[in-house]
C-alpha positions in Angstrom: 50.4 56.8 -56.3 48.2 58.1 -53.9 45.2 58.6 -55.0 43.8 62.2 -52.8 44.4 65.6 -54.0 43.6 68.3 -51.6 40.8 70.5 -51.4 39.5 72.1 -54.8 37.0 74.8 -55.1 33.3 73.5 -54.6 31.1 76.0 -56.2 27.2 76.4 -56.0 26.5 74.9 -58.9 28.2 71.4 -58.3 26.1 68.7 -58.4 26.5 65.0 -57.7 23.9 62.1 -57.2 26.1 60.8 -53.8 28.1 62.7 -51.6 29.9 60.2 -49.5 31.1 62.5 -46.3 34.5 60.7 -44.1 36.9 58.5 -46.6 37.7 55.8 -44.1 37.1 52.4 -44.6 33.2 52.7 -45.1 32.7 55.5 -47.1 35.8 54.0 -49.3 33.9 51.2 -49.9 30.8 52.7 -50.4 32.2 54.9 -53.1 33.5 51.6 -54.6 30.6 50.4 -55.2 28.8 53.2 -56.5 31.4 54.4 -58.7 31.7 51.0 -60.2 28.1 51.1 -61.4 28.6 54.3 -63.1 26.7 56.2 -60.2 28.1 60.5 -59.6 29.8 60.3 -56.5 32.0 62.3 -54.9 34.2 61.5 -51.1 35.0 64.4 -49.1 37.3 64.3 -45.6 37.6 67.1 -43.0 41.4 65.8 -42.4 43.9 67.7 -44.5 45.9 64.2 -45.4 45.1 60.9 -44.9 44.6 59.2 -41.9 47.5 56.8 -40.3 45.0 55.4 -38.3 45.6 52.1 -37.2 43.0 50.8 -34.2 41.1 48.3 -36.6 43.9 45.5 -37.4 42.0 43.8 -40.1 38.9 42.3 -42.3 36.9 39.9 -41.0 36.1 36.9 -43.4 32.8 38.6 -44.7 34.4 41.9 -45.5 37.2 39.7 -47.5 34.1 38.3 -49.5 33.2 41.7 -49.9 36.9 43.0 -50.6 37.3 40.4 -53.1 33.9 41.5 -54.9 35.6 45.4 -55.0 38.6 43.1 -56.7 40.6 44.3 -53.9 41.0 41.2 -51.8 44.6 40.5 -53.6 46.2 43.7 -52.6 44.7 43.2 -49.3 46.1 40.0 -48.7 49.1 41.0 -50.1 49.9 43.8 -47.4 49.2 42.1 -44.5 49.5 39.0 -42.5 47.5 36.0 -41.3 46.4 36.6 -37.7 48.8 35.4 -35.3 49.2 32.6 -32.4 48.8 34.8 -28.8 51.8 34.1 -26.5 50.3 35.0 -22.6 52.3 36.4 -19.9 52.0 36.8 -16.1 54.3 38.4 -14.3 56.3 38.7 -17.2 56.6 35.1 -17.3 55.3 33.0 -20.6 52.4 31.0 -18.9 50.3 29.8 -22.4 50.1 30.0 -25.6 46.9 30.5 -27.9 46.0 29.7 -32.0 42.5 30.7 -32.2 42.4 29.8 -35.9 44.3 26.6 -35.3 40.9 24.6 -36.1 40.1 26.5 -39.3 40.2 26.4 -42.8 38.9 27.2 -45.9 35.5 25.5 -46.8 33.4 24.9 -50.3 30.9 27.6 -49.0 33.2 30.6 -47.1 37.0 31.1 -49.1 37.9 32.7 -46.3 38.4 31.1 -43.2 39.8 33.8 -40.5 40.3 38.1 -40.2 43.8 39.0 -41.8 46.1 41.8 -40.5 46.6 44.6 -42.2 47.0 48.5 -40.5 44.0 50.0 -41.3 45.8 53.1 -43.4 47.2 50.2 -45.6 43.4 49.2 -46.5 42.3 52.9 -47.3 45.3 53.5 -50.0 44.4 50.3 -51.5 40.7 51.3 -51.5 41.5 55.1 -52.2 43.6 53.3 -55.7 40.8 51.3 -56.8 38.3 54.3 -56.1 40.7 56.4 -58.1 40.6 53.4 -61.2 37.1 54.6 -61.1 38.1 58.0 -61.7 37.2 59.8 -58.0 39.7 61.0 -55.6 39.1 61.5 -52.6 38.6 65.6 -51.8 40.5 66.2 -48.8 40.1 69.1 -46.2 36.3 69.3 -46.3 34.6 69.5 -43.6 30.7 70.0 -43.7 28.8 72.2 -41.8 25.2 72.4 -43.1 22.7 70.5 -44.8 19.8 71.4 -46.2 16.8 68.8 -46.9 15.0 69.0 -50.1 11.0 70.3 -49.9 9.7 66.4 -50.8 11.8 65.6 -47.3 9.4 65.1 -44.1 9.8 67.6 -41.7 11.4 64.7 -39.1 14.5 64.1 -41.2 16.3 66.5 -38.7 17.9 68.4 -41.1 18.4 72.9 -41.1 15.4 74.4 -41.6 16.2 77.1 -44.0 14.8 77.1 -47.4 16.8 75.7 -50.4 17.2 78.1 -53.3 14.5 78.7 -55.3 14.2 77.2 -58.9 11.9 77.2 -61.6 9.8 75.3 -62.7 10.0 72.4 -65.0 11.8 69.2 -65.2 15.4 70.7 -64.1 13.9 72.3 -61.6 12.1 69.1 -60.3 16.3 67.8 -60.2 17.7 70.7 -58.7 14.5 70.5 -55.8 15.4 67.0 -55.1 18.9 67.6 -54.3 20.3 68.1 -50.5 22.6 71.2 -50.4 25.5 70.4 -48.4 27.6 73.8 -47.3 31.4 73.3 -46.3 33.0 75.2 -43.7 35.2 78.2 -45.6 37.9 77.3 -47.8 41.3 79.4 -47.5 40.4 82.4 -49.3 37.3 82.8 -47.2 34.8 81.5 -49.6 32.3 79.5 -48.6 31.5 76.1 -50.8 28.6 74.3 -51.9 27.4 71.1 -53.0 24.1 69.6 -54.4 23.4 65.7 -54.0 20.9 63.3 -54.3 21.4 61.5 -51.5 24.2 61.5 -49.2 25.8 59.2 -47.0 27.5 60.3 -43.3 30.6 57.8 -42.9 32.2 60.5 -40.8 33.3 58.6 -37.5 32.2 58.8 -33.8 31.6 62.5 -33.6 29.7 62.9 -37.0 29.1 65.8 -38.4 26.2 64.6 -40.6 24.8 62.6 -37.6 24.3 65.9 -35.4 23.0 68.4 -38.4 20.4 65.8 -38.9 19.7 65.7 -34.9 19.9 61.8 -34.5 19.9 61.0 -31.0 23.5 58.5 -30.2 22.1 56.6 -27.7 24.1 54.3 -25.0 27.1 54.6 -22.7 30.8 55.7 -22.0 32.7 53.6 -19.5 34.9 55.6 -18.0 36.8 53.1 -16.4 37.4 50.7 -18.8 40.4 52.7 -20.8 43.2 51.5 -23.1 46.1 53.6 -24.4 47.2 52.9 -27.9 49.6 53.6 -30.3 51.6 52.8 -33.1 55.5 51.9 -32.1 58.7 50.7 -32.6 60.9 48.3 -30.7 64.8 47.1 -31.3 64.6 44.2 -33.8 64.6 40.9 -31.9 63.4 42.5 -29.0 60.5 40.2 -29.7 59.3 37.1 -32.1 57.1 38.8 -34.5 55.2 35.4 -35.0 53.9 36.2 -32.2 51.1 38.3 -30.6 52.9 39.1 -26.9 50.0 39.9 -24.5 51.0 40.4 -20.9 48.2 40.6 -18.1 49.1 41.4 -14.4 47.3 42.3 -11.8 48.2 45.8 -11.8 47.3 46.4 -16.1 48.4 44.9 -18.9 50.9 45.4 -22.1 49.6 44.0 -25.6 52.2 44.1 -28.5 51.5 42.6 -32.1 53.6 43.1 -34.9 51.9 45.3 -37.7 52.5 43.5 -41.0 54.6 45.3 -43.6 56.9 47.0 -41.5 60.4 45.4 -40.0 60.0 46.9 -36.6 56.5 48.1 -36.4 53.9 47.2 -33.6 50.8 48.1 -32.5 51.2 48.9 -28.8 48.0 48.7 -26.3 48.0 48.8 -22.9 46.0 50.0 -19.8 46.7 53.1 -18.4 49.2 54.9 -16.3 47.5 56.6 -13.8 47.8 59.8 -11.1 48.0 59.5 -7.4 44.0 60.0 -7.5 43.5 56.7 -10.3 42.8 58.9 -12.9 43.8 57.5 -16.1 46.9 59.9 -17.8 47.1 61.2 -21.3 49.2 58.5 -23.1 52.6 59.7 -24.1 56.1 57.8 -25.5 58.2 58.1 -22.5 54.6 57.0 -20.5 55.0 53.7 -22.6 58.4 52.9 -22.2 57.9 52.9 -18.4 54.7 50.5 -19.3 56.3 48.1 -21.6 59.5 47.9 -18.7 57.0 47.2 -16.1 55.6 44.3 -17.4 57.5 42.8 -20.2 61.3 43.0 -18.3 62.2 44.5 -21.7 64.0 47.9 -21.0 62.5 51.0 -22.0 64.9 52.1 -24.7 64.0 49.2 -26.7 60.9 51.8 -27.7 62.1 53.5 -30.1 59.6 55.9 -31.6 55.8 56.1 -31.1 53.0 57.8 -32.8 49.2 58.0 -33.6 48.7 58.0 -29.6 45.7 58.0 -28.3 43.2 56.8 -25.5 40.1 54.1 -25.6 37.4 54.4 -23.7 34.8 51.8 -24.2 32.0 53.5 -26.0 28.6 51.2 -26.8 26.4 53.6 -28.4 23.5 53.3 -32.1 22.2 56.3 -33.6 18.0 55.7 -33.5 17.4 55.8 -37.2 20.5 55.2 -40.3 17.9 57.8 -42.6 16.7 61.2 -42.6 15.3 62.0 -45.7 18.0 61.8 -48.4 20.6 61.3 -45.5 22.1 58.0 -44.1 24.2 57.3 -41.6 27.0 54.5 -41.7 29.7 52.6 -39.8 31.0 54.5 -36.8 28.8 57.6 -37.7 25.7 54.9 -36.6 27.3 52.5 -34.1 30.3 51.9 -32.0 30.6 48.8 -30.1 33.3 47.5 -27.6 36.7 46.7 -29.4 36.1 43.1 -28.7 36.2 40.9 -31.4 37.1 43.6 -34.3 33.5 44.3 -35.4 33.7 48.1 -35.7 35.5 48.6 -39.0 33.6 45.1 -40.2 30.4 46.2 -39.4 30.8 49.7 -41.1 31.9 48.2 -44.5 29.0 45.9 -44.1 26.5 48.6 -44.4 28.2 50.4 -47.0 27.8 46.9 -49.1 24.1 46.7 -47.8 23.3 50.2 -48.9 25.5 50.6 -52.2 23.5 48.7 -54.5 20.3 50.2 -53.4 21.3 53.4 -53.8 23.0 52.2 -57.5 19.1 50.6 -58.2 17.1 53.6 -57.5 19.1 56.3 -59.3 19.4 54.2 -61.9 15.8 54.4 -62.6 15.1 50.3 -62.0 13.9 50.4 -58.5 11.5 52.7 -56.6 12.8 54.7 -53.5 11.2 52.8 -51.1 14.0 50.1 -51.5 16.0 52.4 -49.9 13.8 52.0 -46.8 15.2 48.8 -46.4 18.6 49.7 -45.7 17.3 50.7 -42.4 15.5 47.8 -41.8 18.0 45.5 -42.4 21.3 47.2 -40.8 20.1 48.3 -37.7 18.5 45.2 -36.0 22.4 44.4 -37.2 24.1 47.1 -35.1 22.2 46.4 -32.6 23.1 43.0 -32.4 26.4 43.6 -32.9 26.8 45.8 -29.6 25.3 43.1 -28.1 27.5 40.2 -29.4 30.6 43.1 -28.5 29.9 43.7 -25.3 29.6 40.0 -24.4 32.7 39.3 -25.9 34.4 42.0 -23.6 32.9 41.1 -20.6 34.5 37.4 -21.4 37.8 38.5 -22.2 37.7 41.0 -19.1 36.9 37.8 -16.8 39.6 35.4 -18.8 42.3 37.8 -18.0 42.0 38.0 -14.5 43.5 34.1 -14.5 46.8 33.5 -15.6 46.9 32.4 -19.5 43.7 34.2 -20.3 43.7 36.5 -23.4 42.5 38.1 -26.0 41.4 35.0 -27.8 38.5 35.3 -25.5 37.5 37.7 -28.0 36.9 35.2 -30.6 34.0 33.0 -31.9 32.4 31.8 -34.8 29.7 35.0 -34.6 33.0 37.8 -34.8 33.7 35.9 -38.5 30.3 37.9 -39.9 29.7 34.8 -41.7 26.6 34.2 -40.2 24.8 37.9 -40.7 21.3 37.5 -42.6 18.5 39.4 -43.0 15.3 37.0 -42.5 12.9 39.5 -41.5 13.4 41.8 -44.0 10.9 42.4 -46.2 13.4 41.7 -49.1 13.5 38.3 -47.9 10.8 36.4 -49.8 10.8 33.4 -47.3 9.0 30.2 -49.1 11.0 27.7 -46.8 8.6 28.7 -43.6 5.8 25.6 -43.8 3.6 28.5 -42.8 4.3 30.6 -45.5 1.9 29.7 -47.9 -0.9 28.3 -45.8 -1.5 31.1 -42.6 -4.3 33.7 -43.3 -2.2 36.8 -42.8 1.3 35.9 -42.9 2.6 38.7 -44.1 1.4 40.7 -41.0 1.4 38.2 -38.6 2.6 39.7 -35.5 4.7 36.9 -34.8 5.9 36.2 -38.2 9.6 38.1 -36.9 10.2 35.9 -34.0 8.5 32.4 -34.6 10.9 30.4 -32.6 12.8 29.2 -35.8 13.7 32.3 -37.2 17.2 32.4 -35.4 20.6 33.0 -36.0 22.8 30.5 -37.6 24.7 29.7 -34.6 22.0 29.0 -32.5 21.6 32.4 -30.7 18.8 35.0 -31.2 17.9 36.2 -34.2 19.2 40.1 -34.6 15.4 41.0 -34.9 15.1 40.1 -31.7 17.6 41.9 -30.0 17.4 45.8 -28.1 18.1 48.6 -28.9 21.0 49.9 -26.2 18.0 52.1 -24.4 16.6 48.9 -24.0 13.6 48.9 -26.4 13.2 46.0 -28.2 13.8 46.2 -32.3 10.5 44.6 -34.5 10.9 44.6 -38.0 8.9 43.8 -41.1 7.9 40.8 -41.8 9.1 38.4 -44.9 7.1 38.6 -48.2 5.8 35.3 -47.8 3.7 32.7 -50.5 4.8 30.4 -53.1 5.2 26.7 -53.1 7.2 26.3 -49.8 10.5 24.2 -50.0 11.7 22.6 -46.4 13.7 24.8 -44.9 16.8 22.1 -43.8 17.8 22.5 -47.5 20.3 25.1 -47.9 19.9 28.9 -47.2 16.7 30.7 -46.2 15.7 34.1 -47.7 17.6 36.8 -46.1 20.6 34.5 -45.1 24.4 35.2 -47.1 24.2 33.3 -50.0 27.1 30.3 -50.0 30.3 30.0 -51.6 31.1 26.6 -53.5 33.8 25.8 -56.2 33.0 24.9 -59.6 34.1 25.2 -63.1 33.4 27.3 -65.9 30.7 25.2 -68.9 32.5 27.0 -71.6 36.2 26.9 -70.6 36.7 23.8 -68.2 38.2 26.8 -65.9 38.2 26.6 -62.2 35.8 29.6 -60.5 33.9 29.8 -57.7 30.5 30.8 -56.9 31.1 34.3 -55.4 33.4 34.9 -58.7 29.7 34.4 -60.2 28.3 36.6 -58.0 31.1 39.3 -58.2 30.5 43.1 -59.7 27.0 45.2 -59.3 24.2 42.9 -60.3 21.7 40.5 -59.0 22.8 37.1 -60.4 19.8 34.5 -60.8 21.5 30.9 -60.3 19.0 28.0 -61.7 19.7 24.3 -60.3 18.1 21.4 -62.5 16.7 21.0 -66.1 13.6 22.5 -65.0 15.4 26.0 -64.2 16.1 26.5 -68.0 12.9 28.7 -68.9 13.0 30.5 -66.0 16.6 31.5 -67.0 15.8 32.2 -70.6 12.8 34.2 -69.4 14.9 36.5 -67.1 18.0 36.9 -69.4 15.5 37.8 -72.0 13.8 40.7 -69.5 16.6 42.2 -67.6 19.9 40.8 -70.1 22.4 44.0 -69.3 20.1 45.7 -66.6 21.9 44.3 -63.5 20.7 40.8 -63.5 22.5 38.1 -64.4 21.7 34.4 -65.3 23.7 31.0 -64.1 23.0 27.5 -65.0 24.7 25.3 -62.4 24.8 21.7 -63.7 25.4 18.8 -61.9 28.6 16.6 -62.9 26.7 14.3 -64.8 24.0 16.5 -66.0 23.7 16.5 -70.0 24.2 19.8 -70.6 23.6 19.5 -74.6 25.4 22.7 -76.9 26.0 26.2 -74.7 22.9 27.5 -74.6 22.0 30.7 -75.7 22.9 33.5 -73.4 25.4 31.8 -71.2 29.3 33.0 -71.9 32.6 31.7 -70.1 33.7 34.0 -67.1 36.3 35.1 -68.8 34.2 36.6 -71.6 31.7 38.0 -68.9 34.6 40.0 -67.3 35.6 41.1 -70.3 32.3 42.0 -71.5 32.2 43.7 -67.9 35.5 45.6 -68.4 33.9 46.9 -71.5 30.7 48.1 -69.8 32.4 49.8 -66.9 35.0 52.1 -69.5 31.7 53.1 -71.6 30.4 54.3 -67.9 33.4 56.3 -67.0 34.1 57.9 -70.3 30.3 58.9 -70.6 29.0 56.4 -73.4 25.2 55.7 -73.1 23.6 52.3 -73.7 26.2 50.9 -71.6 24.8 48.2 -68.8 25.5 46.6 -65.5 26.7 43.5 -66.9 26.5 40.3 -69.0 23.6 38.5 -69.2 24.7 34.9 -68.0 26.7 32.0 -67.9 26.7 28.2 -67.0 29.3 26.5 -64.3 29.3 22.6 -63.9 29.2 21.4 -59.9 31.7 19.1 -60.5 32.0 17.5 -56.8 28.2 18.5 -56.3 29.4 21.3 -53.1 27.1 23.8 -54.5 23.7 21.5 -54.8 25.0 20.8 -50.9 25.3 24.3 -49.9 21.7 25.3 -51.8 19.8 22.2 -50.6 19.2 21.5 -54.4 20.4 17.8 -54.0 17.4 17.2 -51.7 15.0 18.9 -53.4 15.4 17.7 -56.8 15.2 13.9 -55.4 11.4 14.9 -53.2 10.1 16.8 -56.6 11.0 13.5 -58.2 10.0 11.0 -55.8 6.6 13.4 -55.4 5.6 13.6 -59.6 7.7 10.7 -60.9 8.8 10.7 -64.6 5.8 13.2 -65.5 7.5 15.5 -63.4 11.0 15.4 -63.8 11.5 18.0 -66.8 10.5 20.3 -64.1 12.6 19.7 -61.8 15.4 22.3 -60.3 15.3 25.6 -58.2 15.7 29.0 -58.9 17.6 31.2 -56.3 18.0 34.8 -56.9 21.0 36.1 -54.9 21.2 39.9 -54.4 24.6 42.0 -55.1 25.5 42.0 -51.8 25.5 38.1 -51.6 22.4 37.7 -49.5 19.5 35.2 -50.5 16.5 37.2 -51.8 14.1 34.4 -53.5 14.2 30.8 -53.5 11.6 28.8 -55.1 11.1 25.5 -57.1 11.6 26.4 -61.0 8.3 26.2 -61.8 7.4 29.0 -59.7 8.6 31.5 -62.3 5.6 34.1 -61.2 7.6 34.4 -57.8 10.7 35.4 -59.9 9.3 37.9 -61.9 7.6 40.0 -58.7 11.0 40.1 -56.8 13.1 41.1 -59.8 10.6 44.0 -60.6 10.6 45.5 -57.1 14.6 45.6 -57.6 14.8 46.1 -61.4 11.9 46.7 -62.2 10.1 45.7 -65.5 13.6 45.0 -68.1 14.1 46.7 -71.0 10.7 46.9 -72.0 9.9 49.5 -69.3 12.8 51.2 -67.5 11.7 54.3 -65.1 13.3 57.7 -65.9 16.1 58.0 -63.2 14.8 58.5 -59.6 13.4 62.1 -58.8 11.8 62.2 -55.8 12.8 59.9 -52.5 9.7 60.0 -50.5 9.6 58.1 -47.8 6.7 56.4 -46.3 6.6 56.7 -42.9 4.6 53.6 -41.8 6.4 51.3 -44.3 7.8 49.6 -40.7 5.9 51.2 -38.0 6.9 48.5 -35.3 10.9 49.1 -35.8 10.6 53.2 -36.6 8.5 53.6 -33.3 10.5 51.2 -31.1 13.8 52.9 -31.5 12.2 56.4 -31.9 11.0 55.9 -28.5 14.4 55.0 -27.6 
């Protein structure tokens, strides 16, 4: 049953923690992530009914990891299909066949090796059902027409200038004054609807009302000469082999037909448009699709029995000059639109949402300072810029390839389009102990070259997002990483900011198979401990943060003496049961329930975790350097953020760095939880290089 409901009456007294505007994949992922954290979230969409858009063909491997964390990956996989081999034609005759995924397979550090074909409307349906399980439903027919920022918002935020409602003094007045006032279009009875939210996130697409109300620029270009018509069509049965993605590329145009998973006769139709006598593209029609089909494929036009969701796509490359204005954020297509090549538009939005969700959750729970929210723009704006460059380059490569017989859409697919290599090494949340200069440079935290050193590159070898440019041509520069502490060598595993690798392992308590990403799953930070020296730090973390959004996991080597199950270590089944009970407590309003169980233990039976995190080499190096005397302290601590990125990686005897890092993300634990967030004053000088560079654009 669909999880949506029609537009209800919103009154001037309605309040929420977060309002998500736009119920596409980006908004739904964000709402699901917030809801499972116990955050009061509302999600609205201007459409009167759930849209059935299908242009995005499905999640890439990194997005599948996120959907897995949210508990919907199995449903997505069941609703779709693996990407299909491509059959390419010239002058109606097949000339080449390509399978870009033929040489790929899941690996120990990545369970998903390829994108997945699924209709966007079906993905949204699955996410809406997940969201409804938390008691949150999409409110349809709600169009945002006004935003009023609270008095503590900087003037440059760009919200509407009128004053918010006057409030009496006192804590409740302070809370009221810290909310964004959101005005919706008049309802069917002609009544104006108003909602107050502590934060608003615009996920409302390329024509975002939220972005326009904020006055945020959306610089870039639209290529009027690069046009494609699209639609979902029905073909007669057996018209084409549904096990292939068919692509006709001719001198005078192209037609591409990909079967829609879960349908018997449905296909995604993409083609170069028909043109009038002056060469101008014509609007798509069902009859026009039939003429294009007959001209390029040789199939009779009558083989196309139905066409819907017709649209014209123009290559549009644009990016917002900032992702935050006071208490309002932008994500997904509202913040950046890309060339279609590589299929990164929807996926980049999903990954925006996963980056922002945990940060909003920690701030609203009162565990983290509001400044944590500044890192959303710091991390995701350079990624958006890099994605614009990548998709534009892939489009150029594809357009060049299809000029030759045998060229096709496989030219758009590279290792970069999986999303698995995206990281944030330049981020202020990347507590980097792996760079050899980290503990020795006299002013490493502010060194002007800290974010552009030659070694700070994308894992594929291409320049890191921190060194690419905004569409206006202005270089994007970002804050330097945190530094200090005992260094580990950079070739011993992921550096701070990188995606945390997956690895198969077994539960120490039950012997059941699991994976590290299953350990990470859920709304919490995970502290991994490798080696016997990590036990003391894990015990301290469990005692300080157990049940408050931080979880520990001891990773034992296959031959390591485990003794008896340590205090605080649970099986995954026990952890899951406890987490589900706590989620139910939060949904039903019971107090005292927190974000997760205190800890677990897994066995790295085949050594994949040690290989992925470089801890085997680290342990050998420490033992060799210190001999038997240092053996008891041998080990490594890895702090993995809730979005599966490494935040900190240090030797096990560097407990101080672990304390400092967790304090920044989660406060001081049980002993001194601060009140839930009330104020969001932005520090305008926190990341001056990036903010100034983007604004000058």
